[in-house]
C-alpha positions in Angstrom: 0.0 0.0 0.0 2.8 2.4 0.8 4.4 1.9 -2.6 1.1 2.5 -4.4 0.5 5.7 -2.5 3.9 7.1 -3.2 3.7 6.2 -6.9 0.4 8.0 -7.4 0.6 10.8 -4.8 4.3 11.2 -3.8 5.3 13.2 -0.8 8.8 14.1 -1.9 11.7 12.9 -4.1 13.5 11.3 -1.2 10.5 8.9 -0.8 11.1 7.8 -4.4 14.8 7.4 -3.6 14.0 5.3 -0.5 12.0 2.8 -2.6 15.1 2.2 -4.7 17.7 1.6 -1.9 17.5 -2.2 -2.1 17.6 -2.5 -5.8 20.8 -3.4 -7.6 19.6 -1.2 -10.4 19.0 1.9 -8.3 19.7 4.9 -10.5 17.5 7.2 -8.4 19.4 9.1 -5.7 22.5 11.2 -6.5 24.7 9.6 -3.9 27.9 7.9 -5.0 27.3 4.1 -5.2 29.9 2.9 -7.6 32.7 0.6 -6.5 35.7 1.9 -4.7 38.8 2.3 -6.8 41.9 0.3 -5.7 43.4 3.4 -4.2 40.2 4.2 -2.3 40.0 0.6 -1.0 43.5 1.2 0.4 42.2 4.1 2.3 39.4 2.0 3.9 42.2 -0.4 4.9 43.8 2.5 6.7 40.8 3.1 8.9 42.3 1.6 12.1 45.4 3.8 11.8 43.2 6.8 11.0 41.2 6.0 14.1 44.3 5.8 16.3 45.6 9.1 14.9 42.3 10.9 15.4 42.2 9.8 19.0 45.5 11.4 19.6 45.1 14.7 17.8 42.9 17.7 18.8 39.6 17.7 17.0 40.2 21.2 15.7 43.4 20.2 14.1 41.8 17.2 12.4 39.0 19.4 11.1 41.2 22.1 9.8 43.3 19.5 8.0 40.3 17.9 6.3 39.0 21.4 5.4 42.2 22.3 3.6 42.4 19.1 1.7 38.8 19.1 0.5 38.4 22.8 -0.3 41.8 23.2 -2.0 41.1 20.0 -4.1 38.2 21.9 -5.7 40.0 25.2 -6.1 38.6 27.0 -3.0 41.8 28.4 -1.7 40.1 31.5 -0.1 37.8 29.4 2.1 37.4 30.9 5.6 38.3 27.8 7.6 41.3 29.5 9.3 38.8 32.1 10.7 36.5 29.5 12.2 33.7 30.3 9.8 33.3 26.8 8.4 31.0 24.5 10.4 31.2 20.7 9.9 27.9 18.8 9.7 26.9 15.2 9.2 25.4 16.0 5.8 24.5 18.9 3.5 20.9 18.5 4.5 21.8 19.1 8.2 23.8 22.2 7.0 20.8 23.3 5.1 18.5 22.9 8.1 20.9 25.0 10.3 21.1 27.7 7.6 17.3 27.8 7.2 16.6 28.1 11.0 19.2 30.9 11.2 17.8 32.7 8.2 14.3 32.6 9.6 15.4 34.9 12.5 16.0 37.8 10.0 13.6 37.3 7.0 10.7 35.3 5.7 11.3 35.8 2.0 13.9 33.9 -0.1 14.5 33.7 -3.8 15.2 30.1 -4.8 16.5 28.8 -8.1 13.8 27.0 -10.1 14.1 24.0 -10.7 16.2 22.4 -8.0 16.1 19.4 -5.6 12.9 19.5 -3.6 14.4 19.0 -0.1 15.7 22.5 -0.4 12.3 24.2 -0.7 10.8 21.7 1.8 13.4 22.6 4.4 12.9 26.3 3.8 9.1 26.0 3.9 9.5 24.1 7.1 10.8 27.1 8.9 8.1 29.4 7.5 9.9 30.8 4.5 8.0 32.4 1.6 9.6 31.1 -1.5 10.0 33.2 -4.6 10.9 31.3 -7.8 14.1 32.6 -9.5 14.1 31.0 -13.0 17.4 29.3 -13.7 18.1 31.2 -16.9 17.8 34.5 -15.0 21.0 33.6 -13.2 22.9 33.3 -16.4 21.6 36.3 -18.4 21.2 39.9 -17.3 21.0 41.5 -13.8 18.2 40.3 -11.6 15.3 42.8 -11.3 15.7 45.4 -8.6 12.1 44.9 -7.5 12.8 41.2 -7.0 15.9 41.8 -4.9 14.1 44.5 -2.8 11.5 41.9 -1.8 14.0 39.3 -0.6 16.2 38.6 2.4 18.2 35.9 0.7 18.9 34.6 -2.8 19.6 30.8 -2.9 21.5 29.3 -5.9 22.5 25.7 -6.6 25.6 25.5 -8.7 26.1 23.2 -10.5 22.4 22.9 -10.4 20.6 19.6 -9.6 19.1 18.3 -11.9 20.3 20.5 -14.8 24.1 20.6 -14.2 24.1 24.3 -15.1 27.1 26.2 -13.6 27.1 29.8 -12.5 30.3 31.2 -14.1 32.8 33.4 -12.2 31.6 36.5 -14.1 28.0 35.8 -13.3 28.7 35.1 -9.6 30.6 38.3 -9.3 27.6 40.2 -10.7 25.1 38.4 -8.6 27.2 39.0 -5.5 27.5 42.7 -6.3 23.7 42.9 -6.7 23.2 41.2 -3.4 25.6 43.5 -1.7 23.8 46.5 -3.2 20.4 45.4 -1.9 21.5 43.8 1.4 20.5 40.3 0.3 22.3 37.2 1.7 23.7 35.2 -1.2 23.6 31.5 -0.5 25.2 28.8 -2.7 24.7 25.0 -2.6 27.8 23.6 -4.4 27.2 19.9 -3.6 28.0 18.9 -7.2 31.0 21.2 -7.7 33.4 18.3 -7.7 32.2 16.9 -11.0 32.7 20.0 -13.1 36.0 21.9 -13.5 34.0 24.9 -14.7 32.7 25.2 -11.2 36.1 25.0 -9.5 37.2 28.6 -9.7 37.6 30.2 -6.2 34.0 31.1 -5.2 35.2 32.4 -1.9 37.5 35.0 -3.4 34.7 36.3 -5.5 32.3 36.5 -2.6 34.8 38.1 -0.2 35.7 40.7 -2.8 32.1 41.6 -3.4 31.4 42.6 0.2 28.0 40.8 0.2 26.7 38.7 3.1 27.1 35.1 2.0 26.6 31.4 3.0 28.0 28.4 1.1 26.9 24.8 1.6 29.5 22.2 0.5 29.1 18.4 0.5 31.6 15.5 0.3 28.8 12.9 -0.1 28.3 13.1 -3.8 31.9 12.4 -4.8 32.9 9.1 -3.1 31.1 5.9 -2.3 31.8 6.0 1.5 28.5 4.4 2.7 27.0 7.7 3.8 30.1 8.7 5.9 30.4 12.3 4.7 30.7 15.9 5.7 28.5 18.8 4.9 30.3 22.1 5.3 28.5 25.3 6.2 30.7 28.4 5.4 29.8 32.0 5.9 31.1 35.6 5.6 32.2 37.5 8.7 29.3 40.0 8.2 26.6 37.4 7.5 24.5 38.6 10.5 22.9 35.1 11.0 23.1 33.1 14.2 24.6 30.1 12.4 26.9 29.0 15.3 24.0 29.3 17.8 21.7 27.1 15.7 24.5 24.7 15.0 25.0 24.3 18.8 21.3 23.6 19.2 21.6 20.6 16.8 25.0 19.0 17.2 28.3 19.3 19.0 30.5 18.3 16.1 31.2 15.5 13.7 33.3 12.4 13.9 37.1 13.1 13.6 37.3 9.6 12.0 35.1 10.7 9.1 37.0 14.0 8.8 40.3 12.0 8.6 38.7 9.8 5.9 37.6 12.8 3.9 41.1 14.2 4.1 42.6 11.0 2.7 39.9 10.7 -0.1 40.6 14.3 -1.0 44.4 13.6 -1.2 43.7 10.7 -3.4 41.5 12.8 -5.6 44.1 15.5 -5.9 46.6 12.8 -7.0 44.5 11.8 -10.0 41.4 10.3 -8.5 39.2 13.2 -9.4 40.2 13.1 -13.1 39.5 9.4 -13.0 36.0 10.1 -11.5 35.3 12.6 -14.2 36.1 10.1 -16.9 34.0 7.4 -15.2 30.9 9.7 -15.1 31.5 10.8 -18.7 31.6 7.1 -19.8 28.4 6.3 -18.0 26.7 9.4 -19.6 27.8 8.3 -23.0 26.4 4.8 -22.3 23.1 6.3 -21.5 22.9 8.7 -24.3 24.2 6.3 -27.0 22.0 3.5 -25.7 18.8 5.6 -26.1 19.8 7.3 -29.4 17.2 7.2 -32.1 14.2 6.6 -30.0 11.5 9.1 -31.2 10.5 11.9 -28.8 13.3 11.1 -26.4 15.9 13.8 -25.7 18.5 15.0 -23.2 17.8 18.6 -22.3 21.2 19.3 -20.6 23.8 18.5 -23.3 26.6 20.4 -21.4 26.0 18.8 -18.0 29.0 17.2 -16.3 27.2 16.4 -13.0 26.7 12.9 -11.8 23.0 13.0 -12.8 21.4 13.2 -16.2 17.9 14.4 -17.2 15.9 12.5 -19.8 12.8 14.0 -21.5 10.4 11.1 -22.2 8.1 12.7 -24.7 4.4 12.3 -24.4 4.6 9.9 -21.4 4.8 11.2 -17.9 7.8 10.5 -15.7 5.6 8.7 -13.3 4.4 6.4 -16.1 7.9 5.5 -17.2 9.0 5.2 -13.5 6.2 2.6 -13.0 7.1 0.7 -16.1 10.8 0.6 -15.2 9.9 -1.0 -11.8 8.8 -4.0 -13.7 12.4 -4.4 -14.7 13.5 -3.6 -11.1 15.1 -0.4 -12.4 14.6 2.9 -10.4 15.1 6.4 -11.7 13.6 9.7 -10.4 10.6 11.5 -11.8 11.4 15.2 -12.2 8.1 16.9 -11.4 9.1 17.9 -7.9 12.3 19.5 -8.9 10.0 22.1 -10.4 8.9 23.0 -6.9 6.8 26.0 -8.0 5.2 24.5 -11.1 5.5 20.7 -11.0 3.8 20.3 -14.3 7.0 21.6 -16.0 8.8 18.4 -15.0 6.1 15.9 -15.6 7.7 14.5 -18.7 11.2 14.0 -17.4 13.3 11.5 -15.4 16.6 12.0 -13.7 19.2 9.2 -14.0 22.0 8.9 -11.5 25.4 8.1 -13.1 27.5 7.4 -10.0 26.9 3.7 -10.4 28.8 0.8 -11.8 29.1 0.7 -15.6 27.2 -2.6 -15.6 24.3 -1.1 -13.7 24.1 1.8 -16.1 24.2 -0.5 -19.1 21.4 -2.7 -17.7 19.3 0.3 -16.8 19.8 1.8 -20.2 18.6 -1.4 -21.8 15.5 -1.4 -19.7 14.9 2.2 -20.5 15.2 1.4 -24.2 12.7 -1.5 -23.8 10.2 0.7 -22.0 10.6 3.8 -24.2 11.2 2.2 -27.6 
């Protein structure tokens, strides 16, 4: 009964993802579920020594070391970790909850990129926020309207965006930050998919600091590496942010495991030594498998040809995403219908699916064959 209810009247995208967790052909959630590389397996073998080292070292020292390794891996050399303005959380969703609670003490209006993953609007609505859609293409074109910015306390941007993979360029971020500084708006970025796209690895923190705007950035290690949900969500902020982030943080948690921080440091070091380029090629190969395997099917298209994120949108023509999702379940394949990414106007995503690519090549191939059977 629960499955039927969710299939016909879903509550949120995470419920769809939950249904897929036990399937070997789960291409639903965006978490990393591919096999460890040999080098990463070696890091797992190091866990006893990492444990012993973490026990002996001050937690702050372990945390700063992990911050440097992760942020600098992705080009974020100006991150404010040395100033104590980076808070470590169990996940990016926990960081998002802390941010939302803190923001609600100063404003009730937030401009949110549309579309984006639905747990972001759900968390913001949960603290009483009034959400104003900011269409994705606005972020990449001209200045945002002054009337819009005057009505907001915060502008929230996901870059690279989920599910589109669209990246806010350095030039555009500089202009958005300048506008937010001019109108007193907090600029908040969710950069959870930054690690997949070198175009998103310019130093965001340098741009934000130079702008003088109030800003918050949410980072996430959990999309990059298959670490069985052992991950860190970082919550970084400007010195002038004016939000009680540290207070709300202390209401929710004391800190995170130094063992997980140590593991993140080692995975970051491996990535800097060539593992990140290897991951990029792995995702590109899976994307090519999906696109090539569905080539030639009438009315089927890929609306994000430039995406490098670890997810891929698929337009399924006249069928709805729910219909295709239901048919795929007969093959024990799970993808994600896209209607709720379009949180303000779900009908705009009714004919799309999102396919996760951080899976084994074999799983992507089998799922692609099932998609072709269903769609062709």
